[in-house]
Backbone as numpy.savetxt, mean C-alpha at the origin, in Angstrom:
# Nx Ny Nz CAx CAy CAz Cx Cy Cz
20.11 4.12 -11.69 18.84 3.42 -11.73 17.88 3.98 -10.64
16.63 4.21 -11.02 15.64 4.68 -10.09 15.15 3.56 -9.20
14.59 3.93 -8.04 14.10 2.96 -7.11 12.59 3.11 -6.88
11.89 1.98 -6.83 10.50 1.99 -6.39 10.43 1.26 -5.06
10.04 1.98 -4.01 9.89 1.38 -2.71 8.52 0.72 -2.62
8.50 -0.57 -2.33 7.29 -1.36 -2.24 7.15 -1.89 -0.81
6.05 -1.57 -0.14 5.92 -2.01 1.25 4.67 -2.84 1.44
4.74 -3.73 2.45 3.59 -4.49 2.92 3.59 -4.58 4.42
2.46 -4.88 5.00 2.35 -4.94 6.45 2.66 -6.32 7.02
3.08 -6.31 8.26 3.26 -7.57 8.99 1.86 -8.19 9.26
1.80 -9.48 9.66 0.52 -10.08 10.03 -0.10 -9.38 11.22
-1.43 -9.47 11.30 -2.12 -8.84 12.42 -3.41 -9.60 12.74
-4.04 -9.25 13.85 -5.28 -9.89 14.25 -5.03 -11.35 14.57
-5.93 -12.22 14.03 -5.82 -13.64 14.35 -5.10 -14.44 13.27
-4.37 -13.73 12.39 -3.68 -14.44 11.28 -2.17 -14.33 11.45
-1.49 -15.39 11.04 -0.02 -15.37 11.10 0.61 -15.11 9.73
-0.20 -14.63 8.80 0.30 -14.27 7.48 -0.40 -13.03 6.96
0.31 -12.22 6.22 -0.30 -11.05 5.58 0.09 -11.10 4.09
-0.90 -11.26 3.22 -0.60 -11.43 1.77 0.07 -10.22 1.17
-0.07 -9.05 1.81 0.54 -7.84 1.22 2.08 -7.96 1.25
2.64 -8.30 2.37 4.11 -8.41 2.42 4.59 -9.67 1.72
3.80 -10.75 1.76 4.22 -11.98 1.10 4.27 -11.78 -0.42
3.34 -11.04 -0.97 3.35 -10.75 -2.41 4.50 -9.82 -2.78
4.73 -8.81 -1.92 5.81 -7.87 -2.16 7.17 -8.57 -2.21
7.38 -9.52 -1.30 8.67 -10.22 -1.22 9.01 -10.93 -2.54
7.94 -11.35 -3.24 8.18 -12.05 -4.54 8.72 -11.14 -5.62
8.60 -9.83 -5.39 8.99 -8.84 -6.38 10.23 -8.05 -6.00
10.80 -8.37 -4.84 11.97 -7.65 -4.37 13.14 -7.82 -5.34
13.71 -6.69 -5.72 14.88 -6.73 -6.62 14.55 -6.78 -8.09
13.27 -6.92 -8.44 12.89 -6.96 -9.85 13.08 -5.58 -10.50
13.41 -5.56 -11.76 13.66 -4.32 -12.49 12.61 -4.11 -13.57
12.20 -2.84 -13.69 11.20 -2.45 -14.70 11.68 -1.13 -15.32
11.96 -1.14 -16.60 12.26 0.10 -17.30 13.31 0.99 -16.59
14.35 0.38 -16.08 15.39 1.13 -15.40 15.04 1.50 -13.95
14.03 0.86 -13.41 13.63 1.07 -12.02 13.77 -0.26 -11.24
14.38 -0.20 -10.09 14.53 -1.41 -9.28 13.62 -1.36 -8.06
12.95 -2.49 -7.79 12.04 -2.58 -6.65 12.80 -2.95 -5.39
12.54 -2.21 -4.33 13.11 -2.50 -3.02 11.93 -2.72 -2.07
11.87 -3.84 -1.40 10.72 -4.18 -0.54 11.10 -4.02 0.93
10.17 -3.46 1.69 10.34 -3.31 3.11 9.01 -3.67 3.83
9.14 -4.28 5.00 7.94 -4.63 5.79 7.66 -3.54 6.83
6.38 -3.24 7.03 5.99 -2.20 7.94 5.24 -2.83 9.14
5.60 -2.46 10.36 4.87 -2.96 11.53 3.50 -2.30 11.66
2.52 -3.08 12.02 1.18 -2.49 12.21 1.05 -2.01 13.67
1.83 -0.99 13.93 1.83 -0.35 15.25 1.60 1.14 15.08
0.59 1.61 15.76 0.02 2.92 15.53 1.08 4.04 15.47
1.94 4.12 16.43 2.89 5.23 16.50 4.20 4.96 15.75
4.35 3.77 15.18 5.57 3.43 14.47 5.46 3.53 12.95
4.25 3.59 12.42 4.06 3.59 10.98 4.72 4.79 10.33
4.50 5.98 10.87 5.05 7.20 10.24 6.59 7.16 10.30
7.12 6.83 11.44 8.62 6.78 11.55 9.19 5.74 10.57
8.49 4.65 10.43 8.97 3.56 9.59 9.02 3.97 8.12
7.92 4.54 7.60 7.90 4.91 6.19 8.88 6.05 5.93
9.04 6.95 6.87 10.05 8.03 6.69 11.42 7.44 6.62
11.74 6.50 7.49 13.13 5.93 7.48 13.37 5.13 6.20
12.36 4.46 5.69 12.54 3.72 4.44 12.75 4.63 3.25
12.05 5.75 3.24 12.24 6.73 2.15 13.64 7.35 2.22
14.07 7.69 3.45 15.41 8.25 3.62 16.47 7.24 3.22
16.23 5.98 3.51 17.20 4.91 3.23 17.31 4.64 1.74
16.18 4.57 1.03 16.17 4.11 -0.36 16.09 5.21 -1.39
15.79 6.47 -0.96 15.60 7.61 -1.88 14.87 7.21 -3.14
13.61 6.77 -3.00 12.86 6.27 -4.17 12.29 7.39 -5.03
11.99 7.02 -6.25 11.24 7.90 -7.16 9.71 7.65 -7.00
9.37 6.48 -6.51 7.98 6.14 -6.28 7.88 5.24 -5.06
6.75 5.38 -4.33 6.46 4.49 -3.19 5.09 3.90 -3.41
5.05 2.57 -3.37 3.76 1.86 -3.51 3.59 1.03 -2.23
2.67 1.46 -1.39 2.38 0.75 -0.15 1.21 -0.20 -0.40
1.23 -1.36 0.25 0.16 -2.33 0.12 -0.27 -2.82 1.49
-1.50 -3.32 1.53 -2.03 -3.85 2.78 -3.21 -4.74 2.50
-3.67 -5.42 3.55 -4.77 -6.37 3.42 -6.11 -5.69 3.51
-6.95 -5.94 2.51 -8.30 -5.46 2.53 -9.26 -6.62 2.77
-10.53 -6.40 2.53 -11.52 -7.44 2.81 -12.34 -7.89 1.61
-12.15 -7.25 0.48 -12.99 -7.53 -0.68 -12.38 -8.53 -1.64
-13.09 -8.78 -2.77 -12.63 -9.77 -3.73 -11.67 -9.23 -4.80
-11.41 -7.93 -4.77 -10.61 -7.32 -5.83 -9.37 -6.63 -5.30
-8.40 -6.45 -6.21 -7.31 -5.52 -5.93 -7.87 -4.12 -5.97
-7.70 -3.37 -4.90 -8.24 -2.02 -4.82 -7.12 -0.98 -4.94
-7.14 -0.22 -6.01 -6.19 0.88 -6.19 -6.81 2.10 -5.50
-6.22 2.49 -4.41 -6.84 3.52 -3.58 -6.56 4.92 -4.12
-7.60 5.73 -4.16 -7.50 7.07 -4.73 -7.17 8.11 -3.63
-7.68 7.95 -2.41 -7.57 9.01 -1.44 -7.36 8.47 -0.04
-6.58 9.21 0.75 -6.37 8.93 2.17 -6.92 10.09 2.99
-7.60 9.76 4.09 -8.18 10.82 4.93 -7.44 10.93 6.25
-7.53 12.10 6.84 -6.83 12.40 8.07 -7.64 11.94 9.27
-7.79 10.62 9.36 -8.60 10.04 10.46 -8.17 8.63 10.76
-7.93 8.38 12.05 -7.67 7.03 12.55 -8.87 6.64 13.42
-9.58 5.59 13.00 -10.73 5.14 13.72 -10.77 3.58 13.61
-10.10 2.94 14.54 -9.84 1.48 14.39 -11.00 0.63 14.89
-11.39 -0.37 14.08 -12.39 -1.32 14.46 -11.80 -2.38 15.36
-10.54 -2.76 15.08 -9.80 -3.68 15.93 -8.53 -2.99 16.36
-7.83 -3.58 17.34 -6.61 -2.95 17.84 -5.43 -3.19 16.89
-4.53 -2.22 16.83 -3.23 -2.41 16.19 -2.47 -3.48 16.96
-1.38 -3.96 16.38 -0.57 -4.99 17.04 0.04 -4.53 18.37
0.11 -3.22 18.54 0.64 -2.68 19.77 -0.40 -2.58 20.85
-1.66 -2.90 20.50 -2.74 -2.81 21.47 -3.54 -1.55 21.40
-3.03 -0.52 20.75 -3.75 0.76 20.66 -4.93 0.64 19.71
-5.98 1.36 20.04 -7.22 1.34 19.24 -7.77 2.76 19.16
-7.14 3.62 18.30 -7.58 5.02 18.21 -9.02 5.14 17.73
-9.70 6.10 18.34 -11.10 6.39 17.96 -11.20 7.86 17.52
-11.54 8.09 16.28 -11.71 9.44 15.73 -10.54 10.38 16.09
-9.33 9.90 15.85 -8.13 10.72 16.06 -7.62 11.21 14.72
-7.05 12.40 14.73 -6.39 12.93 13.56 -5.03 12.19 13.41
-4.68 11.80 12.21 -3.42 11.19 11.98 -2.30 12.24 12.09
-2.56 13.39 11.53 -1.62 14.51 11.61 -2.39 15.76 12.09
-2.08 16.24 13.30 -2.72 17.41 13.82 -2.52 18.60 12.88
-3.59 19.28 12.57 -3.59 20.44 11.67 -3.21 20.04 10.19
-3.20 18.74 9.92 -2.90 18.29 8.54 -4.12 18.46 7.65
-3.94 18.39 6.33 -5.04 18.49 5.39 -6.09 17.37 5.65
-7.30 17.62 5.26 -8.36 16.64 5.44 -8.06 15.36 4.72
-7.44 15.48 3.50 -7.20 14.30 2.68 -6.03 14.57 1.74
-5.48 13.48 1.25 -4.47 13.52 0.18 -4.89 12.50 -0.92
-4.69 12.92 -2.16 -4.93 12.03 -3.26 -3.65 11.31 -3.66
-3.80 10.10 -4.20 -2.64 9.40 -4.69 -1.97 10.16 -5.84
-0.69 9.94 -6.02 -0.01 10.49 -7.19 0.51 9.36 -8.09
0.16 8.13 -7.76 0.43 7.02 -8.65 -0.49 7.08 -9.86
-0.09 6.52 -10.99 -0.91 6.59 -12.23 -2.05 5.56 -12.17
-3.13 5.87 -11.41 -4.19 4.90 -11.16 -4.78 4.31 -12.42
-5.12 5.16 -13.39 -5.78 4.65 -14.58 -4.90 3.71 -15.36
-3.64 4.05 -15.50 -2.69 3.16 -16.20 -2.48 1.86 -15.42
-2.45 1.95 -14.10 -2.32 0.74 -13.27 -3.56 -0.12 -13.43
-4.72 0.51 -13.43 -5.97 -0.25 -13.62 -5.97 -1.03 -14.95
-5.60 -0.34 -16.00 -5.56 -0.99 -17.30 -4.55 -2.12 -17.32
-3.42 -1.93 -16.67 -2.35 -2.96 -16.68 -2.79 -4.19 -15.88
-3.42 -3.98 -14.73 -3.87 -5.14 -13.93 -5.04 -5.84 -14.61
-5.90 -5.11 -15.27 -6.98 -5.71 -16.05 -6.38 -6.60 -17.17
-5.36 -6.06 -17.82 -4.69 -6.81 -18.92 -4.05 -8.09 -18.39
-3.66 -8.07 -17.11 -3.09 -9.27 -16.50 -4.13 -10.25 -16.01
-5.41 -9.93 -16.27 -6.55 -10.81 -15.97 -6.74 -11.03 -14.46
-6.56 -9.93 -13.72 -6.79 -10.00 -12.27 -7.91 -9.04 -11.90
-8.88 -9.42 -11.12 -9.97 -8.54 -10.70 -9.43 -7.31 -9.97
-9.83 -6.12 -10.45 -9.26 -4.87 -9.92 -10.25 -3.74 -10.07
-10.19 -2.76 -9.19 -10.98 -1.56 -9.31 -10.28 -0.40 -8.65
-10.68 0.82 -9.02 -10.23 2.03 -8.31 -11.21 2.25 -7.17
-10.66 2.39 -5.96 -11.48 2.59 -4.76 -11.34 3.99 -4.24
-12.42 4.53 -3.72 -12.42 5.88 -3.17 -12.43 5.91 -1.63
-12.15 4.79 -1.00 -12.05 4.77 0.47 -11.03 3.70 0.89
-9.98 4.14 1.55 -8.96 3.25 2.07 -9.25 2.86 3.52
-10.44 3.19 4.00 -10.82 2.87 5.38 -10.25 3.88 6.39
-10.17 3.44 7.64 -9.66 4.37 8.71 -8.69 3.60 9.63
-8.10 2.53 9.12 -7.17 1.72 9.94 -5.73 1.94 9.46
-4.90 0.96 9.62 -3.45 1.11 9.30 -3.18 1.39 7.84
-3.98 0.84 6.95 -3.76 1.07 5.51 -3.97 2.51 5.11
-5.08 3.07 5.60 -5.32 4.52 5.33 -4.21 5.35 6.01
-3.82 4.93 7.21 -2.82 5.70 7.96 -1.51 5.79 7.20
-0.99 4.63 6.71 0.32 4.68 6.00 0.18 5.47 4.70
-0.96 5.38 4.06 -1.23 6.13 2.82 -1.16 7.64 3.11
-1.87 8.04 4.19 -1.88 9.46 4.58 -0.51 9.93 5.02
0.14 9.17 5.88 1.48 9.54 6.37 2.48 9.65 5.24
2.42 8.71 4.28 3.29 8.73 3.13 3.12 10.02 2.34
1.88 10.31 1.99 1.64 11.52 1.18 1.96 12.80 1.95
1.68 12.80 3.26 1.98 13.98 4.04 3.47 14.22 4.13
4.22 13.17 4.32 5.68 13.29 4.39 6.27 13.83 3.07
5.75 13.29 1.98 6.18 13.74 0.67 5.89 15.21 0.46
4.67 15.60 0.76 4.24 16.99 0.55 4.93 17.98 1.45
5.02 17.66 2.76 5.62 18.62 3.71 7.12 18.77 3.49
7.74 17.76 2.86 9.18 17.87 2.58 9.48 18.19 1.09
8.41 18.40 0.34 8.56 18.81 -1.04 9.43 17.81 -1.81
9.18 16.53 -1.63 9.95 15.49 -2.29 9.47 15.22 -3.70
10.37 14.96 -4.59 9.99 14.59 -5.97 9.75 13.08 -6.03
8.68 12.65 -5.39 8.34 11.25 -5.25 6.84 11.08 -5.45
6.44 10.11 -6.28 5.03 9.78 -6.39 4.70 8.65 -5.43
3.48 8.58 -4.96 3.17 7.55 -3.99 1.69 7.31 -3.82
1.39 6.12 -3.34 0.00 5.76 -3.08 -0.12 4.36 -2.45
-1.36 3.84 -2.48 -1.63 2.62 -1.73 -2.53 1.68 -2.52
-2.28 0.35 -2.29 -3.08 -0.69 -2.89 -3.54 -1.68 -1.82
-4.83 -1.97 -1.81 -5.39 -3.04 -0.96 -5.40 -4.36 -1.73
-4.99 -5.41 -1.09 -5.06 -6.77 -1.67 -6.05 -7.59 -0.88
-6.70 -8.58 -1.51 -7.67 -9.44 -0.80 -6.98 -10.45 0.12
-7.75 -11.05 1.01 -7.23 -12.13 1.83 -6.84 -13.36 0.98
-5.94 -14.16 1.52 -5.61 -15.44 0.90 -6.74 -16.44 1.18
-6.85 -17.49 0.34 -7.93 -18.45 0.57 -7.92 -19.05 1.99
-6.75 -19.33 2.51 -6.71 -19.92 3.88 -7.18 -18.96 4.94
-7.04 -17.62 4.71 -7.56 -16.63 5.60 -9.07 -16.49 5.50
-9.55 -16.55 4.27 -10.97 -16.33 3.99 -11.84 -17.49 4.45
-11.25 -18.66 4.59 -12.02 -19.84 5.01 -12.69 -19.63 6.35
-11.96 -19.03 7.26 -12.51 -18.76 8.59 -13.70 -17.79 8.58
-13.60 -16.82 7.68 -14.62 -15.78 7.66 -15.70 -16.04 6.57
-15.46 -17.07 5.74 -16.35 -17.35 4.60 -16.47 -16.13 3.70
-15.33 -15.48 3.47 -15.29 -14.27 2.66 -14.58 -14.51 1.34
-14.51 -13.45 0.55 -13.82 -13.53 -0.75 -12.33 -13.63 -0.53
-11.64 -14.16 -1.50 -10.19 -14.32 -1.40 -9.51 -14.26 -2.76
-8.19 -14.25 -2.77 -7.41 -14.28 -4.00 -6.09 -15.03 -3.73
-5.68 -15.81 -4.65 -4.41 -16.55 -4.47 -3.22 -15.60 -4.44
-2.16 -16.02 -3.80 -0.94 -15.22 -3.75 -0.40 -15.00 -5.18
-0.51 -16.00 -6.01 -0.05 -15.87 -7.39 -0.73 -14.71 -8.13
-2.03 -14.58 -7.94 -2.78 -13.51 -8.62 -2.46 -12.13 -7.99
-2.22 -12.10 -6.69 -1.86 -10.85 -6.04 -0.53 -10.37 -6.59
0.44 -11.29 -6.67 1.75 -10.96 -7.23 1.61 -10.48 -8.68
0.79 -11.13 -9.43 0.58 -10.74 -10.83 0.04 -9.34 -10.92
-0.87 -8.99 -10.03 -1.47 -7.64 -10.03 -0.41 -6.58 -9.68
0.36 -6.84 -8.62 1.37 -5.86 -8.22 2.44 -5.74 -9.29
2.79 -6.83 -9.93 3.76 -6.80 -11.02 3.28 -5.85 -12.14
2.00 -5.98 -12.48 1.44 -5.12 -13.53 1.40 -3.63 -13.10
1.06 -3.41 -11.82 1.00 -2.02 -11.31 2.39 -1.43 -11.30
3.38 -2.21 -10.94 4.74 -1.70 -10.94 5.23 -1.40 -12.34
4.88 -2.25 -13.30 5.25 -1.99 -14.70 4.68 -0.68 -15.15
3.39 -0.44 -14.88 2.72 0.80 -15.31 3.37 2.02 -14.64
3.71 1.88 -13.39 4.34 2.96 -12.66 5.73 3.27 -13.20
6.49 2.24 -13.51 7.84 2.42 -14.04 7.81 3.12 -15.38
6.78 2.90 -16.15 6.68 3.57 -17.47 6.52 5.06 -17.30
5.78 5.46 -16.25 5.62 6.91 -15.94 6.95 7.48 -15.49
7.67 6.77 -14.65 8.96 7.23 -14.16 9.99 7.33 -15.29
9.91 6.39 -16.21 10.86 6.35 -17.31 10.68 7.52 -18.27
9.46 8.05 -18.32 9.19 9.16 -19.24 9.36 10.54 -18.57
9.64 10.51 -17.27 9.79 11.80 -16.55 11.23 12.27 -16.50
């Protein structure tokens, strides 16, 4: 059976919950078309993210990696591209706040996702969850793990597809900021649909 590694971040900032990892936990162990989901939590610590994703890949030997994290908008954002830049608006949980730093010295300017974005988009839309393809994953931890993931896959010539999804804040998080939100149920529904679409690609390969 093939494995899909699904990751979410620990809470950060002024919140004690992160909907990305909470939604992922609901899908741990679920099977899709001969693929089993394995969930792991990632610390939002600047120098630990790369080591963490590498160790999880070595541990689980996945055929696909789908990383998730908290965004700020009203939709599920299927991210298309990660850029080689860390420029934090707020500090990581470790206290570091990189400004215009390269994530990987001498690394490519950007990496594109290798997840089936269009099929994922159609699947999430069919699940009746607001979703879009996004062309900017930002310059904080979410972009960093996306870039580190793709760089590790490419530099080690791994037969693994991978990419990143931003999820909205939960209603209780959005109340403080008066911002858009999405229920955990709908976030789980979206990730479930994205995993189904991804498993179909793996099943045909």
